[in-house]
N, C-alpha and C positions, 0 to 999 in steps of 0.2 A: 428420558432427560435430552433434553435442548441442547442444542451446538450450540447456541447460546445461551451465555449464562447470567446472569444478575446478579451484580452484585452486594453481597449479602453485610460483608465490613466491610471498614475504613480500607479506601486502596495500598496496598504499598504490594510494590517491586521487589521480591528477592535476586539473588544472584541466581541462575541456574532456571530462574522463568522467565516468557517471552508471552506480552499480554498482547493480544489484538482485539479493537474495538469497531463494530459496527455500529456505525451513525445511520439515523434516513435523514437525509438533507430536505424531504418536504413537509414543512409544520404550516399547516396551515391557519394555528392556534396561535402561533409565535406574534409576538409583540417585537419586531423587528428594530426602532428605534432604541427602548434599552440594550438591543445586542450589540448594533454597532457600536455602543459608547465602550463596549467591551476590547475594543479594537483600538489598533493605532492610529497613529492619521496615514500612515502610509493604504495600510488596510484600508483603511475608509476609503479612501481617492479611489482603491483599484475597484471596489464595489461602486464605489457611482460609476466607473465607467464601465460597466456591465452594459450594452446594448437591449436585453433583457428582463425582463424581472424576476424570472422565474430563477435563472443563472445566477442573477444578484445575490435575490435571498438563498440561493444552495450555498455561496463562494460564503456567504456571513455566516449562516449555520454551523456551515464547514472550519468557521475559523473560530469561530467563536467556541463547539467542541472540544478543539484541539485546545486552547487555553484553556479549557474549565480541564482537562485531564491533566496536564502539564502540570497546571496549579495544583491541582488533588497531589499528584504524585512527591511534589518538589516542596509541596504545603507555602505555596505563595501567594497572592492577588495575582489574577490573572490577568488586568492591564497591566501588571509591572514585565512581563514576559518581553524580552524582547528578541529577536532573530538575526541571526545572518546566513550568507548562502555563498555556500564556493560558485563555484566560476561555472558548474554546470544548472546551480537550482535547486541545488539539496542544502535544506533549512539545517541549523543545528539553533541552539539557544548560544544569548551571546552571555560573556562572563560566566561559565557555569561550569561546576567542578563535580558535580555530580555522577559526570560518570552517565549520564542517565542516553541513551542515543534511542531517538523515534524517527518514522517515514511515512507518508500518507498520500491516499492517491482515490479518486471518487471519479464515479463514472455514473451516470444517468443518476438516477435522487439516492445512490448509497454511497459512502465513502470512509474506507477502512484507516485506520489508525494503530500502528505498530508499536509497543515502548519495549528496550533492553538494555540492561546493565554490560559496561563496556565491550558493545562486539558490536561490528559494524552488522545493520539491517533495513533493506528494504520489502515494498508490498506494491503489488500493483493487484489492479481490479479490472474489468471490461463488461463491457453491456456484450453479450452472445447475440448477433446481426446474421443471420441467414442473407440467401441467393444474394452472396459476393463469392466474389473469382479469388479463394487463398489459394489457391494453389498458383495461381502468378504471384500474388503477394510474395510466396512462401521462396517463392525463387528469386524473388529481388531482396528481399531483408533475411530468410532464414540461409541457415550456412548448407553445404551439399547434403550433410548426412539427414537433418532435419525434412531439406525438399524431399531429398527419396523414400522418406516413410510415407510425406505426406503423399504423394505422384502413389504410392503401392495400396492407399485407404479407398475405401469408397467412397461416393462422398455424401452418403449420410453419416458418416465416423470424423469425416475431414474436417469437419467446423468445429466441435468439441477437441481432435488432436491440434488442431492452428492454436485453440483460442487457451488452451492449456501453452503448448509453447511458450505463446508469445506476453503472456503473464510472466513463465518462468523466468524469462530472457530482460524483460522487463525488473524484476523486484533484482535478480541480481546486479544488474548496470547500476539501480538505484544505489542495490547497499552498498556499490563498492563506489557514490558519488560521482561516478566516471559517466551518465544522463548517455543522450544518444550520440557523441562526441566518438564514440565506441562503434564499432563495429558487432551489430547484430550475427553479422556471419561470420564471425572469426572464433564463434566458439556453439558450443549445442549442448540442448540439455534434453532430456527425456519428455516423452509426449502421449506416454501411457496414463490411464487414470491415477493408477494406483503406485507408481515407485518413480516420485519426483527427485530428478537429481541434473545434476551438470558432468555432462559424457564425456564432453572432451574441448581442450581449451589452447588454440594456437601457438598463444604468447608462453603462457607458463602451465604445462600440464601438473605442478603443485597446487595449483587452483581448481581442480576437478575434488581434491582432498580437504580443501580450505574451506568448503561454503557446502549450507545445506540447503537444499530447497523443501516446502510443504506446501501440499492443496491449503485452501481456506475454504470453506464449504459453505457460500452465502446465499444462491439459491438457484434454480433453474437456469435461470433468466444473466445471471453472469459467470465468469471462469476469472478467481481468484488466488495469488500465488505469494507467498514471503518466504525471503533466503537469507540466512543469519551465519554469521562466522563457525562454524564448526565447533560443535560442543553437544553434550547432552541437553536438549532444551525440554523442558517444559512449561507446554504453550495452555494459553488460559486465551477462553475466547468470552467476550462481555457484551451483551446487550447497553448501548450507552442509554437510551430512552427508555430502558425499564431502570437503568443505574441509576439514576440522574440523586433519587435522594440520598445517597452513600457521598455522594462526591464535593 
């Protein structure tokens, strides 16, 4: 059975469920002008500011996909949705009391979008790049515990461990809505493949028990993670492009 499923029924998010969507941002056959019409004026202005056509199209596709998904969850027209942003740039819906929380992340040609009811959530995806001194980057941005783990790893294993840590840390601070204003070296996450978790937290030890972190499998070229306030979650993974007929 494929990790990313095709939605077979009407889209509905239940309490205790987390839905994660994978969206391909490069679409050669798309008619871009109709998609632009679904965006708000400020989104259209932002799209026009992109210097490179590929980046502009990826932005349009990502915002359109997010609007279609939110419209399907809330049973409303995509063009009627209005976004507001906190001081650190985390988006939410204006004048919405549905309890729907969401977060998105994109890297390269992939965007991930996560949805949950009545819970903080953050998601991050990164393109894995080789030939970079990740030990030096880790010493600058990671906690002492994480940097020590990186130093003890072989160079071959270090790249994967670095990106697992980075995406888990990014997902966590995005879930809390605090952005990079919060120091990445003030807390530690696990770096192994099978046990994603928040290990230590300088500000509040209780935070360790308040959040869960999960791996998200995209492909060998990407690393991704999602962070959710602690509970028992039924996580479902959907392929956006293959599910459009049910949205």
